[in-house]
Backbone as numpy.savetxt, mean C-alpha at the origin, in Angstrom:
# Nx Ny Nz CAx CAy CAz Cx Cy Cz
-10.78 -1.56 -12.82 -10.46 -1.82 -11.77 -9.39 -1.17 -11.34
-8.85 -0.43 -10.10 -7.67 -0.12 -9.76 -6.61 -1.49 -9.41
-5.26 -0.90 -10.08 -4.49 -1.49 -9.40 -3.24 -0.87 -8.77
-2.90 -1.82 -7.90 -2.38 -1.48 -6.69 -0.91 -2.14 -6.98
0.21 -1.92 -7.37 1.76 -2.24 -6.76 2.58 -2.30 -5.83
3.06 -3.24 -5.08 3.99 -2.66 -3.82 5.25 -3.24 -4.32
6.16 -2.12 -4.22 7.64 -2.55 -4.90 8.11 -3.06 -3.43
9.25 -4.00 -3.68 10.11 -3.80 -2.52 11.44 -3.81 -3.08
12.43 -3.15 -1.92 13.15 -1.74 -2.19 14.05 -1.38 -1.05
15.24 -1.36 -1.32 16.43 -1.01 0.00 15.88 0.07 0.68
16.02 0.54 1.55 15.65 1.86 2.43 16.13 1.92 3.68
16.62 2.77 4.11 17.21 3.66 5.24 17.96 2.55 6.01
18.69 1.63 5.39 19.91 0.64 5.81 19.01 -0.73 6.25
17.93 -1.30 5.25 17.57 -2.22 5.54 16.53 -2.57 3.90
15.16 -2.85 4.21 14.19 -2.99 3.10 12.90 -2.73 3.50
12.44 -2.41 2.28 10.66 -1.94 3.00 10.00 -2.03 1.80
8.38 -1.86 1.77 7.81 -2.17 0.82 7.60 -0.63 0.31
7.49 -0.02 -1.06 6.99 0.84 -1.51 5.62 1.38 -2.32
4.75 2.49 -2.45 3.69 2.48 -2.77 3.73 3.77 -3.52
3.72 4.17 -4.53 3.46 5.36 -5.09 4.18 6.38 -4.22
5.20 6.23 -3.88 6.02 6.92 -3.33 6.49 6.98 -1.79
5.43 6.49 -1.04 5.49 6.37 0.02 6.35 5.21 0.53
6.73 4.88 1.56 7.89 3.73 1.81 7.05 3.20 3.19
7.14 1.86 3.43 6.58 1.36 5.02 7.96 1.57 5.73
7.84 0.83 6.87 8.82 0.99 7.71 9.96 -0.04 7.83
11.17 0.09 7.92 12.14 -0.61 7.43 12.32 -1.88 8.11
12.74 -3.28 7.25 13.04 -4.53 7.73 14.38 -4.81 7.56
14.69 -5.87 8.68 16.25 -6.34 8.75 15.73 -7.35 7.33
14.99 -7.54 6.57 15.53 -8.49 5.44 14.28 -8.45 4.50
15.03 -8.62 3.13 14.17 -8.11 1.88 12.86 -9.12 2.12
12.93 -10.68 2.89 12.20 -11.46 2.83 10.93 -10.92 3.74
11.12 -10.45 4.88 10.44 -9.91 5.69 9.69 -8.44 5.01
10.33 -8.16 4.30 9.74 -6.46 3.68 8.79 -7.17 2.88
9.08 -8.32 2.10 7.97 -8.95 0.83 6.78 -9.34 1.40
7.08 -10.19 2.97 5.99 -10.89 3.45 5.15 -9.43 4.27
5.49 -8.57 4.77 4.79 -7.81 5.13 3.81 -6.78 3.79
4.65 -6.68 2.55 4.22 -6.03 1.52 2.48 -6.99 1.38
2.89 -8.47 1.52 1.93 -9.78 0.76 0.88 -9.29 1.69
0.93 -9.32 3.56 0.20 -8.77 4.14 -0.91 -7.78 3.74
-0.22 -6.69 3.46 -1.02 -5.11 3.17 -1.83 -5.39 1.87
-1.09 -6.27 0.96 -2.08 -6.41 -0.38 -2.95 -7.13 -0.15
-2.94 -8.05 0.66 -3.98 -9.04 0.72 -4.88 -7.71 2.10
-4.49 -7.55 2.66 -5.50 -6.54 3.98 -6.57 -5.77 2.42
-5.95 -5.18 1.89 -6.19 -4.11 0.76 -7.45 -4.63 -0.06
-7.84 -6.22 -0.27 -8.63 -6.78 -0.79 -9.88 -7.34 -0.07
-9.76 -6.99 1.29 -10.82 -7.37 2.05 -11.97 -5.96 2.12
-13.22 -6.57 1.87 -14.50 -5.79 1.82 -14.65 -5.23 3.40
-15.09 -3.70 3.13 -15.34 -3.03 4.34 -16.32 -1.94 4.24
-16.50 -1.41 5.40 -17.36 -0.51 5.46 -17.72 0.53 4.46
-18.12 1.20 3.63 -18.16 2.33 3.07 -18.23 4.02 3.70
-17.01 4.31 3.42 -16.67 5.65 4.55 -15.79 6.39 4.03
-15.66 7.85 3.94 -14.47 8.59 3.84 -13.22 8.35 4.34
-12.43 8.40 3.21 -10.81 8.40 2.90 -10.34 9.69 2.63
-9.17 9.85 3.32 -8.54 10.69 2.98 -7.13 10.65 2.64
-6.31 10.99 1.66 -4.98 10.79 1.53 -4.23 11.68 1.00
-3.00 11.49 0.88 -1.80 12.93 0.68 -1.46 12.35 -1.15
-1.29 13.09 -2.24 -0.69 12.12 -3.03 0.84 12.72 -3.37
1.63 12.25 -4.14 2.87 12.56 -4.29 3.39 13.78 -4.64
2.35 14.62 -4.81 2.42 16.14 -5.05 2.08 16.72 -3.68
2.03 16.29 -2.49 1.50 16.88 -1.66 0.26 17.44 -1.77
-0.85 17.06 -2.52 -2.03 17.74 -1.97 -3.02 16.58 -1.77
-4.03 17.04 -0.70 -5.05 16.44 -0.02 -6.03 15.90 -1.04
-6.49 14.53 -0.74 -7.89 14.40 -1.68 -8.82 13.57 -0.42
-10.23 13.79 -0.88 -11.27 12.96 0.04 -11.95 11.99 -0.73
-12.39 10.79 -0.78 -12.89 10.33 -1.59 -13.94 9.23 -0.91
-15.17 8.76 -1.11 -15.85 7.90 -0.56 -16.26 6.96 -1.73
-15.03 5.64 -1.32 -15.07 4.50 -1.88 -16.59 3.51 -1.29
-17.05 2.61 -2.14 -18.05 1.61 -1.81 -17.23 0.68 -1.22
-17.66 0.10 0.21 -16.75 -0.90 0.67 -16.02 -2.12 0.03
-17.06 -2.56 -1.31 -16.94 -3.36 -1.38 -16.16 -3.43 -3.09
-15.79 -1.77 -3.09 -14.71 -1.67 -4.43 -13.28 -1.63 -3.83
-12.47 -2.99 -4.77 -11.46 -3.18 -3.64 -10.43 -3.39 -5.10
-9.15 -2.76 -4.38 -8.32 -3.16 -5.88 -7.30 -4.46 -5.86
-7.24 -4.25 -7.26 -6.19 -5.53 -7.58 -5.06 -5.25 -6.93
-4.05 -5.95 -6.42 -2.86 -5.97 -5.65 -1.68 -7.01 -6.26
-0.71 -6.57 -5.94 0.26 -7.37 -6.38 1.40 -6.65 -5.65
2.76 -7.56 -5.74 3.91 -7.48 -4.87 5.11 -7.81 -5.88
6.29 -7.14 -5.76 7.27 -7.48 -7.30 8.00 -6.50 -6.82
């Protein structure tokens, strides 16, 4: 199973959560950024429709995958 880790960091004059080099929007407090990261992590665990997804990796390469809608990652925030 894939593991997804959201990291809470200082960013752009406030706080954000970071995932594999990408930052969320900036929040005024660390607690607000952590709460948003926990919501995002929980949403990732929800099953959905099987469909194509496209994403850019940290080196700027684009990828297309077709994951099963019930193949959800294990997530955590810290």
